[in-house]
C-alpha positions as CSV (number, residue, x, y, z in Angstrom):
1,M,0.0,0.0,0.0
2,D,2.9,2.4,0.8
3,G,4.1,2.1,-2.8
4,L,0.7,3.3,-4.1
5,F,0.7,6.2,-1.6
6,I,4.2,7.3,-2.7
7,R,3.2,7.1,-6.4
8,S,0.2,9.3,-5.7
9,I,2.4,11.8,-3.9
10,E,5.1,11.9,-6.7
11,E,2.8,11.8,-9.7
12,H,-0.3,13.5,-8.3
13,L,-2.1,10.2,-9.1
14,P,-5.8,10.1,-7.9
15,L,-6.7,7.0,-5.9
16,E,-10.1,5.6,-5.2
17,M,-10.6,4.6,-1.6
18,I,-13.3,2.8,0.3
19,Y,-13.1,3.9,4.0
20,V,-14.9,3.4,7.3
21,G,-15.5,6.8,9.0
22,Q,-15.7,7.5,12.7
23,N,-19.5,7.0,12.6
24,Q,-18.9,3.6,11.1
25,E,-20.3,4.8,7.8
26,I,-18.6,3.4,4.7
27,T,-17.7,6.0,2.1
28,Q,-15.9,6.1,-1.3
29,R,-13.5,8.9,-1.9
30,T,-11.1,10.0,-4.6
31,L,-7.9,11.3,-3.2
32,I,-4.5,12.6,-4.0
33,I,-2.1,11.6,-1.2
34,K,0.0,14.5,0.3
35,E,1.6,12.8,3.4
36,I,1.8,9.4,5.0
37,N,2.9,8.0,8.3
38,D,2.4,4.8,10.2
39,E,-1.1,5.6,11.4
40,Y,-2.6,8.3,9.1
41,I,-2.6,9.6,5.6
42,R,-3.3,13.2,4.7
43,A,-4.8,13.7,1.3
44,Y,-6.7,16.1,-0.9
45,C,-10.2,14.8,-1.1
46,L,-11.8,15.5,-4.5
47,L,-15.3,15.0,-3.0
48,R,-14.9,17.5,-0.2
49,K,-12.4,19.7,-2.1
50,Q,-10.1,20.0,0.9
51,I,-7.2,18.3,2.7
52,R,-8.5,15.5,5.0
53,T,-6.8,13.1,7.4
54,F,-7.7,9.4,7.3
55,K,-6.7,6.5,9.7
56,R,-4.9,3.8,7.7
57,E,-6.6,1.1,9.8
58,N,-10.0,2.3,8.5
59,I,-9.0,1.9,4.8
60,L,-10.9,-1.0,3.4
61,S,-9.7,-0.7,-0.2
62,I,-7.5,1.6,-2.3
63,M,-6.5,1.6,-5.9
64,P,-5.7,3.9,-8.8
65,E,-8.7,5.8,-10.1
66,K,-10.1,3.7,-12.9
67,H,-11.6,6.2,-15.3
68,S,-9.0,8.8,-15.5
69,K,-5.5,9.3,-16.8
70,R,-5.5,12.9,-15.8
71,K,-3.1,14.3,-13.2
72,Y,-4.1,16.9,-10.7
73,L,-2.1,19.8,-9.3
74,H,-3.3,19.5,-5.7
């Protein structure tokens, strides 16, 4: 998973993530990773249009965005 995060940081590659939030609600987000550590990732969320912090343990699935070859400047 770290390799995918690093690629997102270096190439501004959008990733699709399925995530369990604090309220136990499952959401799907498209992100561009900005920073990673052992417990959290910080990423620009294309849904919310802002930098968000996500717990790594709550990530159910993450993969490169399927439908786009575009790169973002965020």
